[in-house]
N, C-alpha and C positions, 0 to 999 in steps of 0.2 A: 234415198240418197241424201248426201250431206249438202246443205245449201252452200253456194259459193262463199257468201260472206262468213261462214263459220270457220273457213281456213283462216280467216285474219284475226281470229280472237288471240287476245293476249295470252302468251304462254303462261302455263302455270307455275306455281313456286317452284316445284321439284324440276321442271324443265329448265326454268332460268339459272338454278343452282348449277345444274349439269353443264349448261353452256358456259357459265363462267369458270368451272373447273376446268373443262377443256381448253378455253382460251389461256388460262394460267399456265397449263402443262405445256402447250406449245410454246409459250413465251420463255419458260425458264431455261437457261442454258444448260448444257450437259455438265456433269461433275468436274470433268477433266478441264473444261473452260473456265470454271471458277476457281481452280487451283493453278496458278501460274507455272508452278514447279511440277506439275503433273502430266505425264504424257510429253515430255519434252523429247522431240526426236534427236537422235545424235548420229553423225555420220561414222561409218565404220573405217576403221584404219586401214591403210595400205601396208601389208608386210614388207619388210626390206627386200630390196630386188635381189634376185638370185644370179643374175648376170647383167652386165652393162648393155645398153643398147646404142645405136647410133646416135651422136650428139645432134640435136634439132639446131637450127639456124638461131642465133642469138637474137632475143627480142628485147625492144626498148622496156624499160620498167617504169612503173607509175612512181609518183612521189608520195602517195598515201601512207600515211604513218603506220607502222605494224605495232602489235602489242609491246608496250615498254615496261620498264622498271623505274622505281623511284627512288629519291635519296633516302638515306638511312637515318633513323633518329639516334640522338645520343644515348646511351645506355651503360649500366654498371658492368664491371669485369665478369667473365664466364666463370661458371660454378664446377666445371669439371676438372679443374687444376691445369688446364692447357694454356699455352700463352694466349694473351688476349687479342686473337685474330679473327678476321672476317674471312675474306677470300684467302688470306693468309698474312695478316698483318694489321688489319684495322680494328679498331675498339669493338669489342662485342658485348652482348648483354649476357645477364644470367640466364642459365638455361631452366626453363620451366616446362614441364609437360612435354619432354622430348620422346620419351618412350624407348623402346629397345630399338637396336639398329637392324637395318634390313639384312636378311641372310645373304650368304654369297650365292653365286650361280649353282643351281641344282638343289637349293635348299627350299625351305618355306617361302611364301610369298612375302616380299618386303611389307614392313609394317603391319603384319597380319594381326598382331595383339591389339592394334587400336582400332580396327575395323569393327569390332563387334558392337561398339556404342556408337558408331556412325552410320549416316545413311550410306546405302551402296555406292561403291566408287564407280564414278564415269569412266567408261573404258573407250575413250575416243582417240583418234589418231593424235601424234604428237602436234602441238600448236593448236590444238582444239580438244583439250582434254576433257573439258566438261561445259555443260550449258549454263552452269554457274558463273556469271561474269563478274559479279559485284565482290568486294573484298570479304572474306569470311573471318577474319581475324581482327578484333578490336583495335589491337595495337598497331596496326597498319594505319590508324587514324582515318582519314577521309582519302586516302590514296588508293587508287585501285593499280595494282601491279601492272595490269595490262593496259592502263591508260594513264600515265604519269606526267606529271608538269614538265614543260620544257625548259631546261636550265639555261639555254642560250647556246651560243657556238663557241665561247671561249676565244682563242686564238684564230679559229678556222673559218674559212670562207663557207658558203653554202655548197650543196650538193652540185657536182659538176657530171656531165654524161661523157667525159673525156674517155674512159676506158672502154675496151672493146666489149665489156659486158658489165652491167651494174653502173654504180655511181661512185664517185669518191670526193672527200673533202681533205684538204691540206691547209697548213698555216697560210695566213695571208701573207706573211713574209718569214724567212727563216726555215728550220727544219731540215737543212741540208749542209754537209760538210764542205769544205773548201775544194776537196776533190769531187764532189758531186755526189757523195753517198748519202741515202735517205733510208729510213725504215718504214715498212709498211705492213698493216694487217688487214688482210681480207677476210670479211665476215660473211657467213652465208645464213641467210633466213632472219628476217627482222631487222633490216638495216637502220630504220629510222630509231627503233628502240633501243638498239645497241649504240647509236650515235649519242643519244640523251646521257648514257652512261659513260661512254668513251671520253666526252669532252670535259667531264668533271674533274679528271686528272691528267689526261694526255695533253701536251703542249708542243708536240713537234712531230709524231709519227703520223703517216698518211693513213687514212681509213677507207678502204673500198668496201662498199655494201652490195650484196648480191641477193636478189629475191625471185625465185623461179616459181613459187606455186607451193601447194600443199602435198606434202609426201616426200620422202627422200628419193623415190625414183627419179623425180624431174631433176634432182641436182645429180645424181649419179648417171644419168643420161648425158647431161650436158657436158660433163667433163670426163667422159670415158676415152674421148679421144685425145692424146697428149698435146696436140697442137693448139687446142682451145685454152688450156692454162698457160702454155708458152705465149701465145698471143696476147693474154690478159697481161702478162707481165710486161711484155714489149709494150703495150699500149700505156701502161702506167708509167714506165720511164719516158716515153713521149710527152705525156701530159705534165709530168714534173719538169722536164727540160723547157717546155714551152712556158710554163708559169714562171720558171726561175730565171729564164733567159740564158741558162748554161748550156753550152754545146754538149757537154758529155756529162751524164747523171746515170747513177746505177743503184739498185736495190741493195743496200748493205745488209739488212736485217729483215727477215721475212716471218711472219706469224700468220697463222690460219686460226679463224674462230668461228663457231657454229652454234646456234641455238635449235633446239627441237630437230626437224627434218633434214637441216642443213649438212649434218655429218655424211649425206650420200655424196656431196662433192668431194670432201676431204678424204673419204676413202679412196676414191679414184685417184686423186692427186698423189697421195703418199705412195701410190704403187708405181708412179711415174718418175723419170728421170729428174724432171723439174723438181719433183717433191723432196729430193735430197737437199734443196736449198732451205727447206723449212727449218726454222730455228725454234719456234714457239708454237705450241697447239693449245687451244682453249675450247674446251666442250662444256657449255652450259646446259646441263639436262638434256644431252644431244647425242647418245650413242646407244643404239639398238641393234639386235641382231636377231635372224632367224632361228628356228629350233630345228636341230637335226632330229629330235625326238621330244616332242612336246610333253608327252606323259612323263618321262625321265627330266624334262627341263635340260636337255642337253644342247648347247649352243652350236651354231655352225660356225666353228673357228675360223674358217678360212676367210670369212667376212671380218673378222676382227685382227687378221694377222697384220695389217699395216699399223693399226693403233697399238699393238702388243709390241712391235718393234720399235716404234717411236717411244712408247713408255719405258723400254729397257735403256735406250739412249738417254732419257731425261733422268732416269734413276742413276745412271752412271755419271751424270753432271755434263753430258755432252748437249743437251737440249732442255727445253722447258716444256712441261705439259701439266695443265691444270684442268681437271674434270670434276663436274658437280652432278649429283643425281637427286631426283624426287623419289616419292614413294609411289608413283602412279603405275597401274598394272594395265598394260595394254592387252587386247586379246590376240593371241595367236602368235605372239613373238616377244622376244626378251625384253625386260624393262631396262632403264638406264642404271637402275641399281644392280641388276644381276650382270650386266656387262662391265659395270665399274669393279665390282667385287671379283669377277673373273679375271680382269686385267691385273688387280693387285695380287691374286694367286699366282699368275705368271712371273711375278717379281719375287715370289716365294715370300711375300708379306701378308700382314693380317690387319685390317682396319682396326682402330681402337675406338671403343665408345666415347660418345662426346654428348654434353647436354648444354646446349648453348644457343642464344637466340642471334639471329643475323639480320641482314636488311630485308624490309618488306615482309615481316612476319615469318621468314624462313627459320625452322628449328633444326639444329644440326644434331644429328645422332651418331655419326661416325666420321673419321678422318683418318688419313694415312699421308706420311710423308717420307719420302727417300730421295736424296738429292734434288734434283729439279723436277720431280715428280710430286704431285700434290691431289689428292681426293677429298672431296667434301660431300658428306652425304646428309640429306635433309628428309624430314617427313613431308606429308602433303599430297594429296592426290586430286587437286582441282585445278581449274585453269588458272586462278590468281597465284596458285604455288608455282605452277609452271612458269608463268610470265617472270615471277619474283627472281628466277635465277639470272635473268639478265642484269639484275641490280648488282651481281658479284663483280661485273667486268671493270668498274671503277678502281676497285681494290686491286684486282689483277693487275692492271695497268700501273697503279702507285706503287705497290708493294714488289711486284716482280719485274715487269717489263721495262720500266723505265731505268730502274738500277742496273739491269742486265744489259740492256741495249745502250744505254747512255746517248739518247737521241739527241742531236742538235735542237736547242729550243727554238720555237717558233715565236712569233710576236704578231699583233695587229698592225 
């Protein structure tokens, strides 16, 4: 039998080395933890709703900012021979590294030729297209398109919760005709981000911002009943009447705008009687649809019918419609590139290739213009590229809506 004191002998050299090795192995982090980009989980997107649900009660919204776009830097003229336009009129930069334009609906995946030398695309829901939050393009400077500087409020007051849903800003003074007419844009998804772009060029129209969460289903459900949108319009008119002190005011020109999942609300509104009052439609990387046959990439056309009808009105000069698309490939439903190209096909048109730099690192690869309908297509498959589409709103207002509406000017 071993003496008890022998159990306390100093361990041998090999035992000591084994102990140190075991300690190091337990303390070392796993490989995924050492690489911040490895194993980053991404939420799965929700497919577009097949049918509207009953509208929930309107809930107050938080003032927390949403992803935003930043000011554009000065740059040389475009290289594709097109007029030097951004959203459709602002000076643009020369096109470098644009690549081939996305295919139309039913064809190959958008921007497929450029994906071979990239990391795999992140396929998250709209509004959360990637876990990569930092700007990926050097020419964006130090500006993250999803978190841009605040340019201030211009002639506008701060957000007011006067509408029945969402929030609104209007000029401190002015912005209303002698007869009480005023113009309004109702934006869905990313109201604070859109506001930063809106105030750069707008100086009279009222802006209403509505955020209902992630996924188009929340927007579609909320506006499935016609009275919801009608009540919203009435509440906006009451708020303007109270602000201006006028007994009678009315919405003169009405525009709807959406980024990302916000298109769900617009689809419902355009199907309703009050939707006939809409004069302008702005879709910033914001129109998806389900597949009737995913293998054949056949779209559920019924979901796009309100947008196709509006596009025809715009192409005939009866309305205004601007839509942009990225090259993000969502899983299980159609991308904004596919839906945009499908709508152009319904107009019996074909986008032409373009090679131009736009705001916040957006690289234009195609465009189409007919009457009051305008399409702009871009590369980019990450979250900053998705956010950058919000930066197009400043030029949409300056180039299109201000001349079209001739909104009375507001002032501080």
